[in-house]
C-alpha positions, 0 to 999 in steps of 0.5 A: 434272480432271473437266472444265468444264461449265455448272456450273463446274470440278470438281477434287480434291486428295488426299494420304496420309501414312504412317510410312516405317518409318525414323522419317520420313513418306512420301506414297504419294498426292499428286495434284491436278488443275485449279486444285488442285496439290500439291507436296512441299517440304523437310520437317523431322525426321520431318514431311513438308511439302506446299504447295497451289498454285493453278494457276488463278484461283478458286474462281469461281462454280459451281466445286466443289473438294475437298481430302482429307488422310489421316494414318496412324499414326506419320506427321506431315504439314504442309499449307500453301498458296503464297498466299492464295485468292481467292473470285471472281465467275464466269460461273455464278451458282451459288455456289462450294463448297470441301470439305476433309476431314481424317482423322488416325489415332491416333499421327498428326499433321496441321498444316493451315495454309493462307493466308487466304481472301479473299472478293471483292466479288460472289463467293459461296463455301461452305467446309466443313471436316471433321476426323475424328480417332481417339483419340490423334491430333494436330491443329493447324488454322488457318482465316482469312477476310478479307472483301473486298480493301482498301477493298472490300465482301466477297462472300457467304461461308459457312463450316462447321467440324466436328471429331470425335474418336473418333466424338464431335463436339466442334465444329460451327460455322457463320459466314455473312457478306456480302450476302444472309446473315442480319442481325447478322454485322457487328454487335457480337455477331459481327465488330463491323465488323472484316474478318478472322476466324479459328479455330485448333483444337488437339487434343493427347492431353495436354489430357485430363489438363490441359484448356485454361483458357478465357480472353481473348487480348486484346480480340478473341480468346478460347480455349475448351476443347472436349469431349475433348483439344481447344481452340478459339481464335476471333479477329477483327481489322481486317486479315489481318496482325493476325489472323495475329499473334493466331493465331500467338501463340495457337498458341505458347501451346498448343504442347507445352512444350519441355524 
């Protein structure tokens, strides 16, 4: 950990996945500090599995946390988290920041599947997720935000999700919720009074020849075709459990057909 100062905690986690030459995936870089600990778990087939384990509470006000994942050609990596992340108020008035950077080379595959982020009353958090893929890369990226614990008003939460494929930006969207954000976030055009929101991005080379058809997935979710071989699912729900069910169903819908 870089240390604790008047601005909060600075911490980073890094993982690099490479083909091991035997049909599997090795992890030459797997390191984290402070509240960000990485643990390799039992994988499946050619895929390596990693869990992000929160070693401390947070992120708290003023914290600066970052995660970097780099998948090289022929490697397959799945990253999850051991538990939901709680954005909490801290001793510092500055907002907390959580920066995620994902890179996937052609022929590589990454599944970024963390548990939900819960915005606790009084917290201020800004999350940026940037995925940069080469041509021929594969990605499944799921993000879920829950506004407040049960019966609680949310904190202030700003999220930005950017996806680039072969140098082209195919998605760049931002959502701001909670006290102090522009009006309308809780209205019918955005959350409609619901308290869980999620996004699922799927990038598959097969979508170049057969793009995904835009359509509703029930009353509170929709799938859109993005420029290039990619699709975006956006969903809102009354709670985290319902949101996960919606996104799991969408993920199965967009998964490769089995022989």
